[in-house]
SESE-800511 format. One record per residue (C-alpha): residue number from 1; residue in three letters; x, y, z. Coordinates in nm, 4 decimals, padded with zeros to 6 digits, m for minus. Last residue first. Layout:
N
 resi resn        u        v        w
  NUM  Ala        X        Y        Z
...
This chain:
395
 resi resn        u        v        w
  395  Unk  00.0245  01.4658  01.3750
  394  Unk  00.2045  01.2204  01.1515
  393  Unk  00.5315  01.1170  01.3131
  392  Unk  00.8653  01.0622  01.1424
  391  Unk  01.1637  01.1778  01.3432
  390  Unk  01.4170  01.3795  01.1440
  389  Unk  01.7614  01.3681  01.3000
  388  Unk  01.9550  01.2488  00.9954
  387  Unk  01.7158  01.4380  00.7668
  386  Unk  01.8073  01.7735  00.9196
  385  Unk  01.5363  02.0161  00.8017
  384  Unk  01.6723  02.3719  00.7928
  383  Unk  01.4124  02.4899  00.5361
  382  Unk  01.6660  02.5170  00.2540
  381  Unk  01.8403  02.2040  00.3839
  380  Unk  01.5341  01.9928  00.3007
  379  Unk  01.5241  02.1223 m00.0579
  378  Unk  01.8974  02.0648 m00.0990
  377  Unk  01.8743  01.7062  00.0274
  376  Unk  01.5689  01.6443 m00.1935
  375  Unk  01.7457  01.7840 m00.5014
  374  Unk  02.0511  01.5609 m00.4187
  373  Unk  01.8472  01.2412 m00.4375
  372  Unk  01.9927  01.1416 m00.7772
  371  Unk  02.3409  01.1566 m00.6264
  370  Unk  02.2571  00.8596 m00.3993
  369  Unk  02.2464  00.6345 m00.7043
  368  Unk  02.0006  00.5128 m00.9658
  367  Unk  02.0468  00.2957 m01.2731
  366  Unk  01.7516  00.2913 m01.5108
  365  Unk  01.4527  00.0590 m01.5248
  364  Unk  01.2630  00.0243 m01.8510
  363  Unk  00.9686  00.1514 m02.0521
  362  Unk  00.7337  00.1848 m01.7553
  361  Unk  00.3633  00.1511 m01.6750
  360  Unk  00.3886 m00.1590 m01.4566
  359  Unk  00.1833 m00.3526 m01.7126
  358  Unk  00.4263 m00.2369 m01.9824
  357  Unk  00.7216 m00.3323 m01.7643
  356  Unk  00.5745 m00.6787 m01.7127
  355  Unk  00.5365 m00.7293 m02.0873
  354  Unk  00.8901 m00.5992 m02.1513
  353  Unk  01.0343 m00.8405 m01.8935
  352  Unk  00.8688 m01.1416 m02.0539
  351  Unk  00.9974 m01.0383 m02.3975
  350  Unk  01.3589 m00.9860 m02.2951
  349  Unk  01.5857 m00.6797 m02.3165
  348  Unk  01.3530 m00.4394 m02.1294
  347  Unk  01.4248 m00.6208 m01.8053
  346  Unk  01.8036 m00.5782 m01.8304
  345  Unk  01.8364 m00.2926 m01.5785
  344  Unk  01.6032 m00.4653 m01.3337
  343  Unk  01.7720 m00.8052 m01.3433
  342  Unk  02.1241 m00.6588 m01.3391
  341  Unk  02.0570 m00.4441 m01.0340
  340  Unk  01.8994 m00.7373 m00.8498
  339  Unk  02.1933 m00.9658 m00.9327
  338  Unk  02.4514 m00.7116 m00.8199
  337  Unk  02.2728 m00.6614 m00.4889
  336  Unk  02.2370 m01.0402 m00.4505
  335  Unk  02.6126 m01.0867 m00.4974
  334  Unk  02.6814 m00.8134 m00.2429
  333  Unk  02.4760 m00.9826  00.0308
  332  Unk  02.2541 m00.7210  00.1925
  331  Unk  02.4340 m00.5204  00.4634
  330  Unk  02.3428 m00.1782  00.3197
  329  Unk  01.9732 m00.2496  00.2984
  328  Unk  01.8409 m00.2237 m00.0560
  327  Unk  01.6976  00.0614 m00.2626
  326  Unk  01.4397  00.0403 m00.5409
  325  Unk  01.3129  00.3652 m00.6837
  324  Unk  01.0003  00.5804 m00.6611
  323  Unk  01.0648  00.8557 m00.9144
  322  Unk  01.3614  01.0857 m00.8587
  321  Unk  01.2984  01.4544 m00.7761
  320  Unk  01.1971  01.7485 m00.9943
  319  Unk  01.1845  02.0841 m00.8149
  318  Unk  00.8515  02.1647 m00.6459
  317  Unk  00.5462  02.3220 m00.8082
  316  Unk  00.3062  02.5961 m00.6990
  315  Unk m00.0461  02.7319 m00.7535
  314  Unk m00.2082  02.4561 m00.9608
  313  Unk m00.5805  02.5079 m01.0367
  312  Unk m00.8553  02.2464 m01.0050
  311  Unk m01.2045  02.2397 m01.1626
  310  Unk m01.1666  02.1569 m01.5328
  309  Unk m00.8366  01.9712 m01.5150
  308  Unk m00.9392  01.7562 m01.2181
  307  Unk m01.2973  01.7236 m01.3456
  306  Unk m01.1764  01.5308 m01.6514
  305  Unk m01.1491  01.2094 m01.4490
  304  Unk m00.9608  00.9257 m01.6187
  303  Unk m00.6622  01.1139 m01.7599
  302  Unk m00.6847  01.3515 m01.4647
  301  Unk m00.6241  01.0608 m01.2262
  300  Unk m00.2982  00.9665 m01.3973
  299  Unk m00.1916  01.3314 m01.4217
  298  Unk m00.2507  01.3951 m01.0495
  297  Unk m00.0706  01.0741 m00.9555
  296  Unk  00.2311  01.1712 m01.1660
  295  Unk  00.2151  01.5335 m01.0467
  294  Unk  00.2718  01.4519 m00.6809
  293  Unk  00.0338  01.5847 m00.4151
  292  Unk m00.0512  01.8971 m00.2129
  291  Unk m00.3918  02.0295 m00.1129
  290  Unk m00.5828  02.3502 m00.0523
  289  Unk m00.9478  02.4141  00.0387
  288  Unk m01.0227  02.0757  00.1925
  287  Unk m01.3396  01.8635  00.1959
  286  Unk m01.4560  02.0450 m00.1184
  285  Unk m01.4821  01.7439 m00.3493
  284  Unk m01.1849  01.8447 m00.5661
  283  Unk m00.9822  01.9344 m00.2594
  282  Unk m01.0482  01.5999 m00.0914
  281  Unk m01.0020  01.4305 m00.4290
  280  Unk m00.6448  01.5462 m00.4661
  279  Unk m00.5437  01.4690 m00.1074
  278  Unk m00.7098  01.1274 m00.1326
  277  Unk m00.5175  01.0377 m00.4463
  276  Unk m00.1857  01.1437 m00.2936
  275  Unk m00.2365  00.8991 m00.0084
  274  Unk m00.2365  00.9169  00.3743
  273  Unk m00.4832  01.2070  00.3944
  272  Unk m00.2922  01.4117  00.6514
  271  Unk m00.4635  01.7039  00.8259
  270  Unk m00.4625  02.0814  00.8579
  269  Unk m00.7450  02.3017  00.9846
  268  Unk m00.8110  02.6740  01.0325
  267  Unk m00.4799  02.7504  00.8688
  266  Unk m00.2196  03.0077  00.9695
  265  Unk m00.1928  02.8861  01.3300
  264  Unk m00.0836  02.5371  01.2296
  263  Unk  00.1278  02.6781  00.9436
  262  Unk  00.3729  02.8291  01.1916
  261  Unk  00.6314  03.0718  01.0516
  260  Unk  00.4490  03.1670  00.7307
  259  Unk  00.6937  03.3977  00.5513
  258  Unk  00.5832  03.3013  00.1997
  257  Unk  00.9152  03.1257  00.1271
  256  Unk  00.8810  02.9206  00.4465
  255  Unk  00.5184  02.8314  00.3664
  254  Unk  00.6184  02.7090  00.0189
  253  Unk  00.9107  02.5109  00.1630
  252  Unk  00.6785  02.3437  00.4132
  251  Unk  00.4231  02.2771  00.1370
  250  Unk  00.6912  02.1130 m00.0832
  249  Unk  00.8264  01.8949  00.2010
  248  Unk  00.4838  01.7547  00.2919
  247  Unk  00.2740  01.6056  00.0109
  246  Unk  00.5200  01.6410 m00.2743
  245  Unk  00.8297  01.5300 m00.0834
  244  Unk  00.6632  01.2660  00.1305
  243  Unk  00.7420  01.1400  00.4816
  242  Unk  00.5084  01.3647  00.6817
  241  Unk  00.2127  01.2303  00.4838
  240  Unk m00.0368  01.3571  00.2275
  239  Unk m00.1185  01.7138  00.3327
  238  Unk m00.4705  01.8564  00.3075
  237  Unk m00.4967  02.2275  00.4005
  236  Unk m00.8170  02.3921  00.5327
  235  Unk m00.8560  02.7717  00.5229
  234  Unk m00.8070  03.0489  00.7833
  233  Unk m00.5219  03.2085  00.5885
  232  Unk m00.4960  03.0611  00.2390
  231  Unk m00.5484  03.3928  00.0594
  230  Unk m00.2166  03.5179  00.1976
  229  Unk m00.0398  03.2095  00.0599
  228  Unk m00.1460  03.2883 m00.2969
  227  Unk m00.4291  03.2715 m00.5505
  226  Unk m00.7274  03.1421 m00.3528
  225  Unk m01.0582  03.2616 m00.5040
  224  Unk m01.2004  02.9111 m00.4339
  223  Unk m01.3768  02.8724 m00.7731
  222  Unk m01.0669  02.7307 m00.9420
  221  Unk m01.0335  02.4704 m00.6664
  220  Unk m00.6908  02.4632 m00.5105
  219  Unk m00.3507  02.3112 m00.5879
  218  Unk  00.0003  02.2682 m00.4527
  217  Unk  00.1969  02.0340 m00.6778
  216  Unk  00.5020  01.8152 m00.6269
  215  Unk  00.7469  01.7023 m00.8919
  214  Unk  00.8284  01.3763 m01.0663
  213  Unk  01.1323  01.2036 m01.2092
  212  Unk  01.2135  00.9186 m01.4461
  211  Unk  01.0583  01.0711 m01.7569
  210  Unk  01.0354  00.9156 m02.1044
  209  Unk  00.6568  00.9324 m02.1368
  208  Unk  00.6327  00.5574 m02.0757
  207  Unk  00.8085  00.5946 m01.7422
  206  Unk  01.1736  00.5153 m01.6753
  205  Unk  01.1527  00.3192 m01.3529
  204  Unk  01.4097  00.3366 m01.0706
  203  Unk  01.7238  00.1417 m00.9940
  202  Unk  01.9664  00.0426 m00.7181
  201  Unk  01.9712  00.2941 m00.4301
  200  Unk  02.1825  00.1798 m00.1318
  199  Unk  02.0412  00.2155  00.2188
  198  Unk  02.2625  00.4019  00.4679
  197  Unk  02.0059  00.3930  00.7460
  196  Unk  01.9478  00.7547  00.8539
  195  Unk  02.0814  00.9564  00.5599
  194  Unk  01.9977  00.7102  00.2815
  193  Unk  01.6673  00.6178  00.4470
  192  Unk  01.5592  00.9835  00.4646
  191  Unk  01.6548  01.0471  00.1029
  190  Unk  01.4570  00.7397 m00.0022
  189  Unk  01.1644  00.8333  00.2240
  188  Unk  01.1632  01.1774  00.0587
  187  Unk  01.1996  01.0525 m00.3002
  186  Unk  00.9554  00.7651 m00.2558
  185  Unk  01.1141  00.4341 m00.1736
  184  Unk  01.0555  00.1027 m00.3478
  183  Unk  01.1872 m00.1240 m00.0776
  182  Unk  01.4605 m00.3713  00.0063
  181  Unk  01.5567 m00.6333  00.2635
  180  Unk  01.2815 m00.5624  00.5127
  179  Unk  01.1947 m00.6723  00.8682
  178  Unk  01.5311 m00.5800  01.0186
  177  Unk  01.3815 m00.3637  01.2923
  176  Unk  01.5346 m00.0434  01.1556
  175  Unk  01.4279 m00.1356  00.8033
  174  Unk  01.0698 m00.1734  00.9236
  173  Unk  01.0828  00.1585  01.1072
  172  Unk  01.2022  00.3392  00.7944
  171  Unk  00.9196  00.1882  00.5872
  170  Unk  00.6776  00.3043  00.8526
  169  Unk  00.7314  00.6612  00.7332
  168  Unk  00.5090  00.6216  00.4293
  167  Unk  00.2065  00.4830  00.6109
  166  Unk m00.0136  00.1727  00.5648
  165  Unk  00.2719 m00.0433  00.4444
  164  Unk  00.2566 m00.3007  00.1681
  163  Unk  00.4888 m00.5959  00.2299
  162  Unk  00.5651 m00.8006 m00.0794
  161  Unk  00.7422 m01.1347 m00.0426
  160  Unk  01.0101 m01.2247 m00.2953
  159  Unk  01.1190 m01.5888 m00.2650
  158  Unk  01.4706 m01.5801 m00.4067
  157  Unk  01.6182 m01.7404 m00.7188
  156  Unk  01.7144 m01.4073 m00.8726
  155  Unk  01.5413 m01.4504 m01.2098
  154  Unk  01.2262 m01.6269 m01.0920
  153  Unk  01.1800 m01.4196 m00.7782
  152  Unk  01.2513 m01.0969 m00.9681
  151  Unk  00.9803 m01.1827 m01.2216
  150  Unk  00.7370 m01.2755 m00.9485
  149  Unk  00.8017 m00.9428 m00.7761
  148  Unk  00.7386 m00.7546 m01.1017
  147  Unk  00.4125 m00.9419 m01.1598
  146  Unk  00.3068 m00.8668 m00.7978
  145  Unk  00.3968 m00.4967 m00.8181
  144  Unk  00.1250 m00.3385 m01.0304
  143  Unk m00.1783 m00.5392 m00.9153
  142  Unk m00.0677 m00.5294 m00.5513
  141  Unk m00.0264 m00.1551 m00.5579
  140  Unk m00.3617 m00.1068 m00.7292
  139  Unk m00.5222 m00.3266 m00.4623
  138  Unk m00.3660 m00.1325 m00.1775
  137  Unk m00.4614  00.2149 m00.2989
  136  Unk m00.1810  00.4193 m00.4534
  135  Unk  00.1399  00.5677 m00.3110
  134  Unk  00.1103  00.3536  00.0021
  133  Unk  00.4841  00.2728  00.0342
  132  Unk  00.6007 m00.0710 m00.0755
  131  Unk  00.8444 m00.3018  00.1004
  130  Unk  01.0175 m00.6063 m00.0466
  129  Unk  01.1026 m00.8948  00.1873
  128  Unk  01.3318 m01.1599  00.0354
  127  Unk  01.2909 m01.5193  00.1486
  126  Unk  01.5680 m01.7568  00.0411
  125  Unk  01.4438 m02.0339 m00.1854
  124  Unk  01.3142 m02.3557 m00.0270
  123  Unk  01.5553 m02.6450 m00.0734
  122  Unk  01.4464 m02.8860 m00.3524
  121  Unk  01.3063 m03.2202 m00.2337
  120  Unk  01.4560 m03.5184 m00.4155
  119  Unk  01.5054 m03.7332 m00.1043
  118  Unk  01.1563 m03.6573  00.0075
  117  Unk  01.0024 m03.4508  00.2829
  116  Unk  00.6438 m03.3572  00.2068
  115  Unk  00.6004 m02.9791  00.2184
  114  Unk  00.3907 m02.8440  00.5019
  113  Unk  00.2104 m02.5244  00.4085
  112  Unk  00.2911 m02.2213  00.6204
  111  Unk m00.0194 m02.0689  00.7697
  110  Unk m00.0570 m01.7036  00.6859
  109  Unk m00.4006 m01.6686  00.5353
  108  Unk m00.4955 m02.0343  00.4978
  107  Unk m00.7910 m01.9916  00.7352
  106  Unk m01.0222 m01.8924  00.4528
  105  Unk m00.9750 m02.2202  00.2708
  104  Unk m01.0105 m02.4041  00.6011
  103  Unk m01.3567 m02.2440  00.6169
  102  Unk m01.5373 m02.4490  00.3526
  101  Unk m01.6042 m02.7578  00.5633
  100  Unk m01.6998 m02.5190  00.8418
   99  Unk m02.0382 m02.4746  00.6757
   98  Unk m02.1113 m02.8457  00.6867
   97  Unk m01.9978 m02.8514  01.0491
   96  Unk m02.2388 m02.5697  01.1309
   95  Unk m02.5292 m02.7483  00.9651
   94  Unk m02.4511 m03.0666  01.1522
   93  Unk m02.4284 m02.8755  01.4810
   92  Unk m02.7735 m02.7314  01.4164
   91  Unk m02.9129 m03.0719  01.3305
   90  Unk m02.7773 m03.2239  01.6502
   89  Unk m02.9000 m02.9491  01.8852
   88  Unk m02.6967 m02.9919  02.2028
   87  Unk m02.5902 m02.6365  02.2878
   86  Unk m02.6473 m02.3876  02.0030
   85  Unk m02.4788 m02.0724  02.1249
   84  Unk m02.2347 m02.2326  02.3693
   83  Unk m02.1208 m02.4788  02.1014
   82  Unk m02.0651 m02.1957  01.8523
   81  Unk m01.8512 m02.0096  02.1063
   80  Unk m01.6398 m02.3201  02.1671
   79  Unk m01.6016 m02.3725  01.7931
   78  Unk m01.4653 m02.0170  01.7495
   77  Unk m01.2329 m02.0198  02.0496
   76  Unk m00.9190 m02.0325  01.8343
   75  Unk m01.0328 m01.7400  01.6236
   74  Unk m01.0325 m01.7883  01.2425
   73  Unk m00.7276 m01.6022  01.1096
   72  Unk m00.7282 m01.2650  00.9418
   71  Unk m00.4166 m01.0969  00.8034
   70  Unk m00.4122 m00.7197  00.8342
   69  Unk m00.1795 m00.4787  00.6638
   68  Unk  00.0634 m00.3356  00.9171
   67  Unk  00.0426  00.0006  01.0978
   66  Unk m00.0060 m00.1375  01.4532
   65  Unk m00.3441  00.0369  01.4626
   64  Unk m00.4187 m00.1327  01.1327
   63  Unk m00.3497 m00.4666  01.2986
   62  Unk m00.5806 m00.4062  01.5935
   61  Unk m00.8609 m00.2791  01.3703
   60  Unk m00.8131 m00.5778  01.1395
   59  Unk m00.8581 m00.8160  01.4297
   58  Unk m01.1657 m00.6448  01.5678
   57  Unk m01.3304 m00.6255  01.2262
   56  Unk m01.2454 m00.9878  01.1436
   55  Unk m01.3741 m01.1058  01.4808
   54  Unk m01.7026 m00.9274  01.4202
   53  Unk m01.7337 m01.0843  01.0739
   52  Unk m01.6552 m01.4314  01.2038
   51  Unk m01.9304 m01.4005  01.4637
   50  Unk m02.1672 m01.2672  01.1958
   49  Unk m02.0904 m01.5652  00.9747
   48  Unk m02.2042 m01.7937  01.2551
   47  Unk m02.5174 m01.5876  01.3104
   46  Unk m02.6016 m01.6022  00.9397
   45  Unk m02.5481 m01.9776  00.9527
   44  Unk m02.7917 m02.0105  01.2382
   43  Unk m03.0529 m01.7929  01.0679
   42  Unk m03.0383 m02.0159  00.7605
   41  Unk m03.0874 m02.3203  00.9812
   40  Unk m03.4079 m02.1697  01.1208
   39  Unk m03.5381 m02.0949  00.7691
   38  Unk m03.4784 m02.4541  00.6677
   37  Unk m03.1759 m02.5473  00.4643
   36  Unk m03.0851 m02.7310  00.1474
   35  Unk m02.7285 m02.6156  00.1008
   34  Unk m02.5095 m02.3880 m00.1107
   33  Unk m02.1649 m02.2559 m00.0274
   32  Unk m01.9641 m02.0238 m00.2510
   31  Unk m01.6097 m01.9230 m00.1687
   30  Unk m01.4060 m01.6498 m00.3375
   29  Unk m01.0478 m01.6318 m00.2195
   28  Unk m00.8118 m01.3497 m00.2979
   27  Unk m00.4764 m01.4764 m00.4188
   26  Unk m00.1546 m01.5995 m00.2638
   25  Unk  00.1463 m01.6005 m00.4968
   24  Unk  00.2850 m01.2821 m00.3487
   23  Unk  00.3434 m01.4425 m00.0121
   22  Unk  00.1734 m01.2547  00.2671
   21  Unk  00.0950 m00.8819  00.3178
   20  Unk m00.2166 m00.8626  00.1084
   19  Unk m00.3681 m01.1324  00.3281
   18  Unk m00.6516 m01.3066  00.1538
   17  Unk m00.9685 m01.1254  00.0707
   16  Unk m01.2738 m01.2989  00.2052
   15  Unk m01.5782 m01.3724 m00.0025
   14  Unk m01.9304 m01.4786  00.0713
   13  Unk m02.2054 m01.6290 m00.1326
   12  Unk m02.4883 m01.8150  00.0415
   11  Unk m02.7485 m01.9795 m00.1778
   10  Unk m03.0671 m02.0854 m00.0009
    9  Unk m03.2876 m02.3721 m00.1129
    8  Unk m03.6192 m02.3986  00.0671
    7  Unk m03.7755 m02.7222  00.1800
    6  Unk m04.1141 m02.8923  00.1999
    5  Unk m04.1522 m02.9073 m00.1799
    4  Unk m03.9448 m02.6333 m00.3475
    3  Unk m03.9604 m02.2525 m00.3287
    2  Unk m03.6694 m02.0750 m00.4961
    1  Unk m03.4670 m01.8008 m00.3192
């Protein structure tokens, strides 16, 4: 704040992240508004922003409860509420209107833009909804997959729209309701979708280290004195999600092999973290005694945070299962299926594709089929888990 004759200048920065779940070409918006304002006018604007903030919290809470990523829109009764607050004050209304000049930018979250109709207008490309499971945090997911989605859009001539889900199992629900055309499935959700929905696997990444699979880990702190299932009795276990191989199926198999009939009575507390990262850090930080997660996430975090290797100990591993791969709905147009497979499998043959693959963390995409999920089917059968009847529900 700088003092000037008779007036004070106040600089208001605020930012609002655009909808993660809308068109991939949308970006986060950063808006700066500056005005010559009195102290009273500053308070007014703060109140206005506070109204928007409360509405944003309420809206996002409702959306998260419904399991989708939130998209905020300025409430319809916003101006009415402002009018009630400030009544007939001309200068106050002027200040508010000046502020609202910037808000249409924020309100562009999911509004479709009108395209002028001309004789030379090109038909809008077909929309293609691509689902992502919450393997990493939302912003990491968006950073990794947006370039890939743009590449597919350009090559396939479709408008790829990314939909990032808040839970692993919701990807099945979205296919059931016809809200997705394809998704990058984890090994468990992929196996589940093959059995329940008949989705068709297309391709999966070949990572920079030459692998195209991963395995699950059960781990503890080195100073916990936990060495086996017997030592776990009365402790706290952090699962990831009931639709993951590493964060759910592996622990169930481990308990079965150890003779633990009901893990709920064996442990003092069990809960689901929602992401592999959170399961790892909950054990590292002492919030849980035992955790389960996939090795690829563990290794990626360990490369940045040495504490994982210094302080955590792995007790068990699962068989190797396919890395998160793309699968499409069974009734997708055959020509589009062929085109998608060709685009992904040929990515490493052109310069643009190689750059995107490098950013994605892969060398190439390799062909994937239902046979690649056989280790998951076998693993599930070993604990009498019928994937066709399995009902996803985190408890």
